[in-house]
C-alpha positions as CSV (number, residue, x, y, z in Angstrom):
1,X,-22.8,9.3,3.4
2,X,-21.6,12.7,3.2
3,X,-25.4,13.6,3.2
4,X,-25.4,15.0,0.1
5,X,-27.3,12.5,-1.3
6,X,-29.8,12.5,1.5
7,X,-30.1,16.3,1.0
8,X,-31.0,15.5,-2.8
9,X,-33.6,13.1,-1.9
10,X,-35.5,15.5,0.1
11,X,-35.3,18.4,-1.9
12,X,-36.6,16.1,-4.9
13,X,-39.5,15.4,-2.3
14,X,-40.2,19.3,-1.5
15,X,-40.6,19.8,-5.2
16,X,-44.5,18.7,-5.0
17,X,-45.9,21.8,-5.9
18,X,-45.8,23.9,-9.4
19,X,-44.0,26.7,-7.7
20,X,-40.9,26.0,-5.7
21,X,-41.3,26.5,-1.4
22,X,-38.1,27.5,0.3
23,X,-39.8,26.1,3.6
24,X,-40.6,23.0,2.1
25,X,-37.5,22.3,0.6
26,X,-36.0,22.8,4.0
27,X,-38.4,20.5,5.8
28,X,-38.0,17.7,3.3
29,X,-34.2,18.0,3.3
30,X,-33.9,18.2,7.3
31,X,-36.4,15.1,7.4
32,X,-34.0,13.2,5.4
33,X,-31.0,13.9,7.5
34,X,-33.1,13.4,10.6
35,X,-32.0,9.4,11.2
36,X,-28.5,10.8,11.8
37,X,-30.0,12.1,15.1
38,X,-28.1,9.0,16.3
39,X,-24.6,11.0,15.7
40,X,-25.3,12.5,19.4
41,X,-25.5,9.1,20.8
42,X,-22.4,8.1,19.0
43,X,-20.3,11.2,19.9
44,X,-21.7,10.6,23.7
45,X,-20.1,7.0,23.9
46,X,-23.2,5.4,22.9
47,X,-21.3,2.2,21.2
48,X,-21.7,2.2,17.4
49,X,-23.2,-1.0,17.2
50,X,-25.8,-0.9,19.5
51,X,-29.5,-0.4,18.8
52,X,-29.2,3.7,19.5
53,X,-26.1,3.6,17.7
54,X,-24.7,5.3,14.6
55,X,-27.1,3.5,11.6
56,X,-29.0,1.9,14.0
57,X,-32.7,2.2,15.1
58,X,-33.2,5.5,13.6
59,X,-32.0,4.1,10.2
60,X,-34.9,1.4,10.3
61,X,-37.6,0.6,8.3
62,X,-39.8,0.8,11.3
63,X,-38.4,4.2,12.5
64,X,-39.6,5.2,8.7
65,X,-42.8,4.2,9.0
66,X,-43.2,5.6,12.7
67,X,-41.9,9.1,11.5
68,X,-44.1,9.0,8.3
69,X,-47.0,8.7,10.4
70,X,-46.0,11.2,13.2
71,X,-45.5,13.7,10.1
72,X,-48.4,12.9,8.4
73,X,-50.4,14.1,11.8
74,X,-48.5,16.5,12.5
75,X,-49.0,18.4,9.3
76,X,-53.2,17.3,9.3
77,X,-53.4,18.8,12.9
78,X,-51.7,22.0,12.4
79,X,-53.2,22.4,8.7
80,X,-49.8,23.3,7.4
81,X,-49.5,21.2,3.8
82,X,-52.0,18.8,4.7
83,X,-55.9,20.6,4.3
84,X,-57.7,17.3,4.3
85,X,-57.2,13.5,4.7
86,X,-56.0,12.5,1.7
87,X,-53.1,15.0,1.5
88,X,-52.1,14.0,5.1
89,X,-52.1,10.5,3.6
90,X,-50.1,11.5,0.6
91,X,-47.1,13.5,3.3
92,X,-47.6,10.5,5.3
93,X,-46.3,8.2,2.5
94,X,-43.8,10.7,1.1
95,X,-42.2,11.1,4.6
96,X,-42.0,7.4,5.1
97,X,-40.3,7.3,2.0
98,X,-37.9,9.9,2.5
99,X,-36.9,8.0,6.3
100,X,-36.4,4.7,4.8
101,X,-34.5,6.0,1.7
102,X,-32.0,7.3,4.4
103,X,-31.0,3.9,5.6
104,X,-31.4,2.2,2.8
105,X,-28.8,4.7,0.9
106,X,-26.5,4.2,3.9
107,X,-26.5,0.3,3.0
108,X,-25.1,1.4,-0.6
109,X,-21.7,2.8,1.2
110,X,-18.8,0.8,1.6
111,X,-17.7,1.4,5.1
112,X,-19.2,1.4,8.2
113,X,-21.0,-1.4,9.8
114,X,-24.3,-1.0,7.7
115,X,-27.5,-0.1,8.5
116,X,-30.0,-1.9,11.0
117,X,-32.9,-1.8,8.5
118,X,-35.1,-4.8,10.6
119,X,-34.8,-3.1,14.1
120,X,-36.5,-3.8,16.3
121,X,-37.0,-7.1,14.8
122,X,-33.3,-7.6,14.5
123,X,-30.3,-5.6,15.3
124,X,-28.4,-7.0,12.5
125,X,-26.6,-4.7,10.1
126,X,-27.2,-5.1,6.5
127,X,-25.1,-3.7,3.6
128,X,-26.6,-4.0,0.0
129,X,-24.8,-6.3,-3.0
130,X,-23.6,-3.3,-4.5
131,X,-22.0,-0.6,-2.7
132,X,-21.0,2.7,-5.2
133,X,-21.2,5.2,-2.4
134,X,-17.8,6.1,-0.9
135,X,-18.1,6.1,3.1
136,X,-17.4,9.8,4.4
137,X,-14.6,10.5,6.7
138,X,-16.3,11.0,10.3
139,X,-15.4,14.5,12.0
140,X,-12.9,16.9,11.4
141,X,-11.3,14.5,9.0
142,X,-14.2,15.2,6.4
143,X,-12.8,18.7,5.4
144,X,-9.7,16.8,3.9
145,X,-9.3,16.0,0.3
146,X,-10.7,12.6,0.5
147,X,-13.9,14.3,2.3
148,X,-14.2,16.4,-0.8
149,X,-13.7,13.8,-2.8
150,X,-16.2,11.8,-1.2
151,X,-18.9,14.9,-1.3
152,X,-18.3,15.6,-5.0
153,X,-19.0,11.9,-5.7
154,X,-22.1,12.3,-3.9
155,X,-22.9,15.1,-6.1
156,X,-22.1,13.1,-9.4
157,X,-24.4,10.1,-8.4
158,X,-27.2,12.1,-7.1
159,X,-27.0,14.7,-9.7
160,X,-31.0,13.3,-11.5
161,X,-32.2,14.3,-7.7
162,X,-30.6,17.6,-7.6
163,X,-31.7,18.6,-11.7
164,X,-35.3,17.2,-10.7
165,X,-35.5,19.3,-7.6
166,X,-34.3,22.5,-9.1
167,X,-36.6,22.0,-12.5
168,X,-33.2,22.0,-14.7
169,X,-34.4,20.7,-18.1
170,X,-31.9,17.4,-18.6
171,X,-31.2,17.0,-22.3
172,X,-29.6,13.6,-23.8
173,X,-25.7,14.7,-23.3
174,X,-26.4,15.3,-19.3
175,X,-27.6,12.0,-19.2
176,X,-24.8,10.3,-20.9
177,X,-22.0,12.4,-18.9
178,X,-24.3,11.1,-15.7
179,X,-24.0,7.6,-16.6
180,X,-20.0,8.1,-17.3
181,X,-19.9,9.7,-14.0
182,X,-21.8,6.6,-12.1
183,X,-19.7,4.1,-14.1
184,X,-16.4,5.8,-13.1
185,X,-17.4,6.1,-9.3
186,X,-19.3,2.9,-8.7
187,X,-18.5,0.4,-11.3
188,X,-15.6,-2.3,-10.2
189,X,-14.9,-3.9,-13.7
190,X,-11.1,-3.8,-14.9
191,X,-11.7,-1.6,-18.0
192,X,-13.1,1.3,-15.4
193,X,-10.0,0.6,-13.1
194,X,-7.8,1.1,-16.2
195,X,-9.3,4.4,-16.6
196,X,-9.3,5.6,-13.4
197,X,-5.3,4.5,-13.0
198,X,-4.9,6.4,-16.0
199,X,-6.7,9.7,-15.0
200,X,-5.1,9.1,-11.1
201,X,-1.6,8.4,-12.1
202,X,-1.8,4.9,-10.2
203,X,0.8,4.5,-7.8
204,X,-0.6,1.3,-6.4
205,X,1.8,-1.5,-4.7
206,X,0.3,-4.8,-3.6
207,X,1.5,-7.6,-1.6
208,X,2.7,-10.5,-3.1
209,X,0.6,-13.5,-3.9
210,X,-1.9,-10.7,-4.5
211,X,-4.4,-10.6,-7.6
212,X,-7.7,-9.0,-8.3
213,X,-9.6,-12.3,-9.6
214,X,-8.8,-13.6,-6.2
215,X,-9.8,-10.2,-4.2
216,X,-13.3,-10.2,-5.9
217,X,-13.7,-13.7,-4.7
218,X,-14.1,-13.0,-1.2
219,X,-17.3,-12.6,0.6
220,X,-18.1,-11.3,3.9
221,X,-18.6,-14.8,6.4
222,X,-15.4,-16.3,4.7
223,X,-12.9,-17.1,7.2
224,X,-10.0,-15.8,7.3
225,X,-7.7,-19.1,6.9
226,X,-9.7,-18.8,3.6
227,X,-9.0,-14.9,2.7
228,X,-5.2,-15.4,3.5
229,X,-4.7,-18.9,1.1
230,X,-6.2,-17.0,-1.7
231,X,-4.2,-13.9,-1.1
232,X,-1.3,-14.1,0.8
233,X,0.0,-12.8,3.6
234,X,-0.9,-8.7,3.6
235,X,1.5,-5.6,3.4
236,X,-0.2,-4.1,6.7
237,X,-2.0,-5.6,9.4
238,X,-4.0,-4.3,12.4
239,X,-4.9,-6.5,15.2
240,X,-7.4,-5.4,18.0
241,X,-8.7,-6.7,21.3
242,X,-11.8,-5.5,22.9
243,X,-11.5,-4.7,26.7
244,X,-12.8,-7.4,29.3
245,X,-16.3,-7.5,30.1
246,X,-17.1,-5.0,27.3
247,X,-20.5,-5.3,25.8
248,X,-19.7,-4.9,22.2
249,X,-17.8,-6.7,20.0
250,X,-15.9,-4.8,17.3
251,X,-13.5,-1.7,17.7
252,X,-15.4,0.2,15.8
253,X,-18.5,0.3,17.7
254,X,-16.4,2.0,20.2
255,X,-14.4,5.7,20.4
256,X,-10.6,5.6,21.4
257,X,-11.7,8.2,23.8
258,X,-13.9,6.0,25.4
259,X,-11.4,3.0,26.2
260,X,-10.0,2.5,29.7
261,X,-6.2,2.1,29.7
262,X,-5.0,-1.1,27.9
263,X,-3.2,-2.6,25.4
264,X,-5.8,-2.9,23.1
265,X,-4.3,-3.2,19.4
266,X,-1.1,-3.3,17.5
267,X,0.0,-2.5,13.9
268,X,2.1,-4.6,11.8
269,X,4.1,-4.2,8.7
270,X,5.9,-7.3,7.0
271,X,4.8,-9.3,10.4
272,X,6.1,-7.4,12.7
273,X,4.7,-4.7,15.4
274,X,5.8,-1.2,14.3
275,X,3.0,0.7,16.8
276,X,0.6,0.2,19.6
277,X,-2.3,1.1,21.7
278,X,-2.0,2.0,24.5
279,X,2.0,1.8,23.8
280,X,2.8,2.1,27.2
281,X,0.3,-0.6,28.4
282,X,1.3,-3.0,25.7
283,X,5.1,-2.4,26.5
284,X,4.5,-3.3,29.9
285,X,2.6,-6.3,29.0
286,X,6.1,-7.2,26.6
287,X,4.4,-6.3,22.9
288,X,7.0,-3.7,21.6
289,X,8.3,-2.4,18.1
290,X,10.0,-4.9,16.2
291,X,8.2,-8.2,17.6
292,X,6.9,-10.9,15.2
293,X,3.1,-11.1,14.9
294,X,3.3,-14.8,16.9
295,X,4.8,-13.3,19.9
296,X,1.9,-10.5,19.8
297,X,-0.5,-13.7,19.4
298,X,1.3,-15.8,22.2
299,X,1.0,-12.7,24.6
300,X,-2.3,-11.1,24.0
301,X,-4.1,-14.3,22.3
302,X,-6.1,-14.4,19.2
303,X,-7.4,-11.0,18.5
304,X,-11.5,-10.3,18.4
305,X,-11.2,-8.1,15.0
306,X,-8.2,-7.6,12.7
307,X,-7.7,-5.6,9.2
308,X,-5.1,-7.0,6.8
309,X,-4.0,-4.4,3.7
310,X,-2.9,-6.1,0.8
311,X,-2.0,-2.9,-1.1
312,X,-0.6,1.0,-0.6
313,X,1.1,3.7,-2.4
314,X,4.6,3.7,-3.5
315,X,4.8,7.0,-3.1
316,X,1.9,8.8,-1.5
317,X,-0.1,9.3,-4.4
318,X,-3.4,8.0,-5.9
319,X,-3.7,3.8,-5.0
320,X,-6.3,1.4,-4.5
321,X,-7.3,0.2,-1.7
322,X,-7.5,-3.5,-1.5
323,X,-8.4,-4.4,2.6
324,X,-10.2,-6.9,4.3
325,X,-11.6,-6.9,8.2
326,X,-12.2,-9.5,10.3
327,X,-14.3,-10.5,13.4
328,X,-14.0,-13.5,15.2
329,X,-12.4,-15.0,12.4
330,X,-14.9,-14.2,9.7
331,X,-14.7,-11.3,7.0
332,X,-16.9,-8.5,8.2
333,X,-16.1,-5.8,5.9
334,X,-14.1,-5.6,2.4
335,X,-12.7,-2.4,1.2
336,X,-12.6,-1.7,-2.6
337,X,-11.6,1.9,-3.5
338,X,-9.4,4.4,-4.4
339,X,-7.7,6.5,-1.9
């Protein structure tokens, strides 16, 4: 997420008294963002999918409970915001809910690896059945048109919380506008797709054999063979190979800056290689531009991970992204959004 939604939750939590207190709004907003402290480890090389990687332990429900208890106890001891045990208990409950909301909201995004909600009992990453929140670009990429679009989308989705936090009176027209915005951002029904196509001047080109009906039938856990049978061959494909001896499975769990020298992947267009990582190492192993996919598989073996793109833009305009990523031959993530 772009954090706008998280801040909205914190601001709404901070509106607990008849008079708005800037210090309370600041504290609760900071608390709502606190689980993202794990990005420090991510930037220092902690694997994305590790327990303390991004969206890992700090995004769990257990962490929320512990953090809530610590917050309530600190408020009681310091006397700030909690004059008695009852007010301390209210702060504990509210802090737990704010912290828990972070991981739950991240599970509503349409990218990343999901949130480890059940840590320490399980490291499994979870996504919600409905994922209306566009995932935000990481780092400098956030300060682009795509990042601005994601930020505006979050602002619209969480508009009621912003209005509640700042005590703005909500009228029926405002509610109607918000419902329309949520439908435009989070829905995937055919009518919405046609409306978005008109608004954005749809410039999408789909792969031969692709259909929206077949794409909607794809689910996490489906085999790659099933996906290809339903959708045909993609326009573009990326194959990835984890370094030998790596303790992680997905290339999403590591930063390219922390990879040792090696031939870890290739991009294919129309079934032939058009780029590779690392080009020099791949070339030394015989993987070169123009090589068919079958030869790449013969040299490097079956990839540990791959992504198949079934759409692109004809003229670099707005298009519908339709992409499926696989981990060990099974669907890992499904991307369905406007770009």
